[in-house]
N, C-alpha and C positions, 0 to 999 in steps of 0.2 A: 625452486621452491613453486614456482607458476603450476608445473605438471602434477605437483603432488596434490594442490588443493583442488586443482580441477578434477583429477581421478578420484579423491575424496569425495566432493559433492557430486558427482556423476553417480558414484556406487550408491550414494544416501537416497537419492531421488529416482535413479530406475528402478532400484532394488526395493526400497521401502525398507532399509534396515535399520535398525533403533541404532542410536547413535553409540550405544554403549558396546556394540559389537562390532564399530566400524575399525578396521585395520588402518594403520598409517604406513606409506608407501616410502620406500626409500629416496632419498633426496637426490639421486645421483642424474638422473635422467632429465634433459631439457626438452624432451620430445613430448608434445601434446597428444593427448587420448584422440581418438578417429571418431570425433563428435559432430565435424563439419565444420570446426573451428579453422580461423586463418591463422597459421602461426606466426609469432611476432618476430620478426627479422631485422627491423630496423625503422626508419624514419618512411622509406618507400610502403613498407607494409602498412604503417601506420594510417598514411594516405589512402592505401585501397581499402582499409578499415572504413575509415570516414565516407569514402565513396559508396560503400555499400550500406551503411546507415543511413547517408542522405537518400539512398532510393527508397529505403524502406518507410522513411518519415513521409515521403510523398505518396506513398501507398494509402488510399482511402479505408477507413476502416466502416463507417457505417454502408449496408448493403442497399444503396439507394435504388436499386433494381426492383426491390419488393414493394416499391411505391410510385405506380404509374403516374399517379395527377400529383401536382403541388401540392404540399400542405403548408397553408399562410398563418404564418403564427399572428394572432390577433391582440392578444394581450400574455402580460406575463405580471404575476401579482407575488409580493410576499405578504405572507399571512404569520401574525402572531396571537399567541393565547397562554399567557403565562409566561412559562421558559420555553416551550416550544415554538419552533417557526417551520413553516410550510411553503413551499414554492408552487404554485399552479399557474400551468400554460394551458391558452385555450386556442385552437385554430378558428379561422374563419367559416369552416364548415362545421362547427360544434365539437369537435373531438375534444379532448381533455386528458391533460397527464399531472401529478403530483407527486412531489417530493418531499423527504423529510430534511430540512435545512440545519446545517452544521450549528452547533450554539454559539459559535462564534460570531454569526449574524447579530447579536445584540449588539455587537462594536462595529459591525461593518455593513449594516443597512443601508448606510449612506452610500457606499459602493456600490452597493447592488442596485438602489436606485439611481443614481447619477451615473453610473458606468457600463452598467451590465444591461439593466430592463431594455433601457432605449433600443440598444444595438441589435434585440431579437426582434424586435417589433417590424411585421410586414416582411420579416425573412422566410424563406421556403425551408421548412423543417428538414427537409431531405438533403441540404446543402450543410448539415450542422458539421462535418470536417472544415468544409471552405468556413463558415461563421468562425469556429474557433481559432482556425489559424490567423484569420484576418483581424479577429479581435486582440489577441495577442502583439501579432507583429506592428500591425498600423496603429493601434490606437493606445494601449497601455502597458504594455509590458516595460516602456523605458520609465514609467513613472510609478508603475503598483507591480509590486512580485509576491510571490510566495502566497502567505494564506490570506494575504489582503486582498489579492485578486482571486485567487483559487476557489475559497469557500463561496463567495457571491456565484462565481461562474457555474461551479460544480451543481449547485441547486438548481439551476436553469436547465442545465445540460441533463440530469437526472429527470427532470419534470419533461422534458422533450421527449428522451428517449421512452419514457412510459407511456406517453401521447401515442408517439408512433407504434408501441408494440400492441399498443390496444388497436389502434387503426389497422396494423397487419394481422390482429390476433396472435401474434409471436411474443415469446419471452424476449426480454433485452438480447440476452445472449446470442440467440438467433440473430439479431440484428447487426450484431459487431464481431462474432465469433464462430467457433464450432462447439459444440458441446464436448468437453474432455474429463470434466470432474463435478458431477451430479450431487455428489456429497463430499463436502469440503473437510478433510481433517484440519482440527483445531489444535491450537495450544493456549494456555491460560497464559495472560500477560501480568506479571506484577510489578507492585511499584516498591514503597516502604525504605526507601535508600536512605532515608533520613533517619531511621531506626537504629539503635544498637543491634550488634549481630543476633542474639539470642531472639530479641522481639523481631529482628526483619526475618528470621528465619521461620520462627512461628506463625507469621503471617503469612508465608509463602506454604507453608503446612495447611494452613485454613483454606486459602484458595484454590490447589490442589484437590483437597476433600471434597469442594462443592461441585465440582463438575466431573464429567465420565470422560476423563482424558489421559493421556500417559506422555504427554510433552508439556513442558513449562519453561516460560521464560522471565528472568529477574534482572534487576540491575546491579551492575557492578560500577565503583566509583561513587561520586557523591555529588555530582551537578545536579542538583532537585531545584526546579522552580520556585519552589516556596519557600527556601531558605532565608533566613536574617542572618546568617553568617557569614559576611561578606569575604572571609577568608576561606570558607568552606572546605577545610581541611577534612571534614568527615572523621573517620576511626582509624587510624594507622593500622594496616594490616588486617580490615575487616573482610574485604572483598578475597584476599588470599584464603581466609579461612572458610569464608561462605562457598566459594566454588566446590572444594571437596566434599564439604558438608552436605551438598544438594546433591553432588553424583552419589555418594555413599548411601543416601536416604532413599535415593530412586535410582537405582543402578541400571533399570530397563528403561529409562525415559527419554524421550528427544529432549534436551537441555539446550539452552539457548541463553546468551549472555549480550546485554546491552549496555553501553557506556555512555550513551547519548552524547558522544564528544568529548568525554572530562579527560581523557588522557593527552600526554604528548607522546609522541612517538616511540621513545625508547621504553617508556613505561606500558603504552598499549602492547608493545611486544613483549616485554616481560609478562604483562596478564594473559596475553594469547598463548605464550607456551604454556601456564597453568591451564588454560583451558584445554590446549591440545592434551595434557597428561592425563586429563580426565574426560577425554572424547565428548567433548561438547559438539553441537553440531555448527554452531556458526557464531560469529563474533560482531555483535552489530554496531555502527557509529564509534568505531575503535577512539578515532580521533574527532577534532571538529568535521562537519560534514561536509563544509565546501572548501576543505583543504586536501584536494583531490591527490595533488602529487605525494603528500604524507598519507594520505589511505593506502594509495598504491604501495608507498613503501613499507607500511606494515604489512599489508597483503603477501608482497613477495617475501616477507621475511617469515611469515607462517606458514603451516598446511593447513590450518583450519580456515574454511570459506570465510570471507569478510563481506558484510552486508552494510549497505548506504543507500539513503534517498528517500526518507520521509521527508525531509525538509527541502530537498532540492526543488529549485524554481522554473528550471526550463531544459528542454532536450539538450542544450548545449552540454550542460552538466553530465547528463548521462551518456551523451556522446563521446565527451572526453573519455569518461571512467570506462566505457565499452571498448572505444578503440585501443586505449593503452593497457587494457587489461587490469584495472585498478580494481576491480572488484570481483565477485562472485553471483551475488545476490541483489538484483535491483528491488528497491522497496517504496514507489511513489505511494503516497496517501491518496484517494482518489478524490476525498474533500480538497486536500489541499493543492493538489495538482491540477487541478482543474476539472475533474471528472473522469469520465471510464475511456472514452475516446483516445485522450493525450496520453493514459496509462497503458492503452492496449498497445500504442505505438512503441512505447519504453519497451513492454514485455516481447512485441517483434524484435525489436532492436537487440533485447538480451539472448533471446533465442537465437538468432542468427550466430550468435558467438558461443553458444553452448552454456549460456547462463541462465537463471531462473527467477521467477517473480515471486518475492511474498509481501503484497501490501501492508504498508503501516495502515491502521486503523484508528479512528479516534470518534467517540460518541457512537450513534447509530451509524456509523460510515462503515461498520464491519459487513453491514446488509448488501450493501453497494457493492465493497470489496468481495464479497464472495462471488455475487455475481459475474464479477471480472475475472475471478480466479475460474470459474466453473467454465469459462469458455477462452482462457489463453492456452496457448500451444507448449508452454514450460512453467507449470504451477509447481510451487517448492512443496516442503513435505511434510509442512503444518502451517497454519494461518491463525493470525491474531483471533482472539475471541473477544467479545465485549459484551458484558450483560445487557439485555434489552431494557429499555428505558420503559416503565410502567407508565409513564405520563402519556405516550405516544399510543392512540387506541387504533387499532387496525388488525385486520384478521387476513391469514394467509391460506388459501383453498389447498394449496399444494405442498404444504411444509409444515410441522410441527413448531418449526423455528425454536429449535432446543437441540443440545447435544446429546446426541445418542451414539454408543458405543465409538465415543471420541469423533464425531463426525456432524455436521452439519447441514440438513439436505436443503440446498438451495431451491427459493422459490420459481416454480417453472411455469405460472402463469403468465396471461398477456401483459406486456409492460413489465414494470418491475415485480408482478406477481402478488402483492399484497394491495388491501384495500381499504381505505381510511374509513372510520365511522363517520358517516355525513354528519350525524347530530355534534360530535366532537367537532368537524372540520369548522361547521358554522358557529362555535364559541369562538372562532379566531378573528380578528380584524385585520384588515388590508393596512399594512404599515405604508406611510406616506412621508415625503420630504417634509421638515417643519419648516 
């Protein structure tokens, strides 16, 4: 089965072919396509894969050579105005960078102030790779994981990269990679899983009609975080009806399905077979995100590519899944995972074994995810779009910041490429420990 899903996704990514036209390949061969991948032959080979991935993780991402002189961080501030958060970083030479913080900082401001902010003060921003490694390895990874640490850390990392880009007069993508995708193809992400079939489908159609794209993702299963139904049985048979209904309505769209870990292995495989029948592009989080052996079991049983990673907390998770050929698409969330540099390392690991990256996004994080996508060597077919938050007041001289012909032009100005309204920034107050 592995060769089939490898060939399936390779065709989709390199050829840009819509899912509706993708052929399924015979299941008889165990030979991997010639994409530079190391064929899996047993425990010795897995060790070789681990060694290759470990070497990739050691390679720095930030191009330190662009900065001949130290850039010493003098201050790191968390700013708040109503429901928006900003992070502002300043160097001792007067350079400044700013980022949009995740809404989760309303709950995680204490972690930002007590665990992240002090660690960056007086550090040389050119050593950002090393700072990120040390803050995880030696300080907090054994006590704080996932969103609790990634959200505060990513806010600072984005601001530091913004500052460094402005110093070098280069966009962030030139600091951490090579431009591959200046215009990112998008898909519309929809929710509504708690609704009955007819209402759910109507909402999907409303979302598709709102944007200029031919790609959409919707939820299967019923694992909804807002439910008050402790049994959350959902509507039996709903997903089984919705999958063909969406395909029949959008015969030439790239379609994606996400269960957010709802299924066990047998049912994930059962739903996966239906997705295969209707030529969906990939199946996201078919079982719980950290059940890596079970994700691999599902992936090995299916021809449709399997994706995972939005909730992953460490390189170890991705390392295992890639080395053991347990998924096809890596999906770190640049907010949750602690920023672009760490996510770029995941992309590099995936690329070494013929896999792609389609970052998960949350809130305004899609802007940062697109900057990452624009400079990774292995971007996927479409990427998650979220609506711009009208509460964030900023302008972008190099991008209209809207979807045109199914694509989003990535900001290309210095730093992150967008500038905040100074008067709006002044309304923010510095957040301090109580």
